[in-house]
C-alpha positions as CSV (number, residue, x, y, z in Angstrom):
1,M,0.1,-0.2,0.4
2,E,1.3,3.2,-1.1
3,S,1.6,6.5,1.4
4,K,-0.8,8.3,-0.3
5,E,-3.1,5.6,0.6
6,I,-1.9,4.7,3.9
7,I,-2.8,9.1,4.6
8,L,-6.5,8.5,3.2
9,D,-7.5,5.2,5.3
10,M,-6.4,7.5,8.1
11,V,-8.2,10.4,7.6
12,V,-11.4,8.2,6.4
13,L,-10.9,6.6,10.0
14,G,-11.1,10.0,11.8
15,W,-6.9,9.8,13.0
16,I,-6.1,12.8,10.9
17,P,-7.7,16.3,10.2
18,P,-9.1,16.1,6.5
19,A,-7.0,19.3,5.5
20,L,-3.1,17.6,6.7
21,P,-3.1,15.8,3.8
22,L,-4.0,18.3,1.2
23,I,-1.2,20.4,3.1
24,F,1.3,17.5,3.2
25,I,0.6,17.1,-0.7
26,E,1.4,20.5,-1.7
27,V,4.3,20.5,0.4
28,E,5.7,17.4,-1.1
29,T,4.7,19.0,-4.6
30,Q,6.8,21.8,-3.7
31,K,9.7,20.3,-2.6
32,Q,9.4,18.2,-5.9
33,R,9.6,21.8,-8.6
34,F,12.7,22.7,-6.2
35,Q,14.3,19.9,-7.1
36,Q,13.1,19.9,-10.9
37,L,14.2,23.4,-10.5
38,V,18.2,23.1,-9.0
39,H,18.2,19.6,-11.6
40,Q,17.5,22.0,-14.4
41,M,19.4,24.9,-13.2
42,T,22.6,22.5,-12.8
43,E,22.4,20.8,-16.2
44,L,22.0,24.5,-17.8
45,C,25.2,25.4,-16.0
46,W,27.4,22.3,-16.4
47,E,26.3,22.3,-20.5
48,K,27.3,25.7,-20.5
49,C,29.9,26.1,-18.3
50,M,32.0,22.7,-18.2
51,D,34.4,22.3,-21.6
52,K,35.9,18.8,-20.7
53,P,35.0,17.2,-16.5
54,G,38.5,16.7,-15.2
55,P,39.3,15.9,-11.9
56,K,39.7,20.0,-11.1
57,L,37.7,23.1,-12.0
58,D,39.4,25.2,-13.6
59,S,39.5,28.5,-13.1
60,R,37.6,29.9,-15.7
61,A,34.5,27.3,-15.3
62,E,34.4,28.2,-11.6
63,A,34.0,31.4,-12.4
64,C,31.5,30.9,-15.1
65,F,29.3,28.2,-12.7
66,V,29.2,31.0,-9.7
67,N,28.2,33.3,-12.6
68,C,25.5,31.0,-13.8
69,I,24.2,29.9,-10.3
70,E,24.1,34.0,-9.3
71,C,22.0,34.7,-12.7
72,F,19.5,32.3,-12.3
73,I,18.8,33.0,-8.3
74,D,18.7,37.1,-9.8
75,T,16.2,36.0,-12.0
76,S,14.4,33.5,-9.8
77,Q,14.1,36.9,-7.6
78,F,13.0,39.4,-9.9
79,I,10.0,36.6,-11.2
80,L,9.5,35.8,-7.5
81,N,9.1,39.9,-6.8
82,R,7.0,40.4,-10.3
83,L,4.3,37.6,-9.5
84,Q,4.3,39.6,-5.8
85,Q,3.3,42.8,-7.0
86,T,0.9,41.1,-9.8
87,Q,-0.9,39.6,-7.0
88,K,-0.9,42.7,-4.8
89,S,-2.6,44.5,-7.3
90,K,-5.3,41.9,-8.4
91,P,-8.9,42.4,-6.2
92,V,-9.4,39.1,-4.0
93,F,-12.0,36.6,-5.6
94,S,-14.2,37.4,-2.5
95,E,-14.1,41.3,-2.6
96,S,-14.8,41.8,-6.6
97,L,-17.9,40.1,-5.9
98,S,-19.3,42.3,-3.2
99,D,-18.1,45.4,-5.7
């Protein structure tokens, strides 16, 4: 039996509040997205910065990796801030109904 089935059985039996599995699933989904993002970033920076693998990184490859990762972090932060600004400017669904 898979863990999702066990959790659902525990909810049905009343051992776990119904909202808890939804929170768990959301957290696990976010973890999975983050891991995929890190994997994609690693792959992108590897393809961009590694000419030939060796026992040590040369200074050019190391600098390239640092720049690639910093650029990725800056871009991610910019997008996150923009999304937060966009959501703040939109009316909440319940507010738009009362208008």
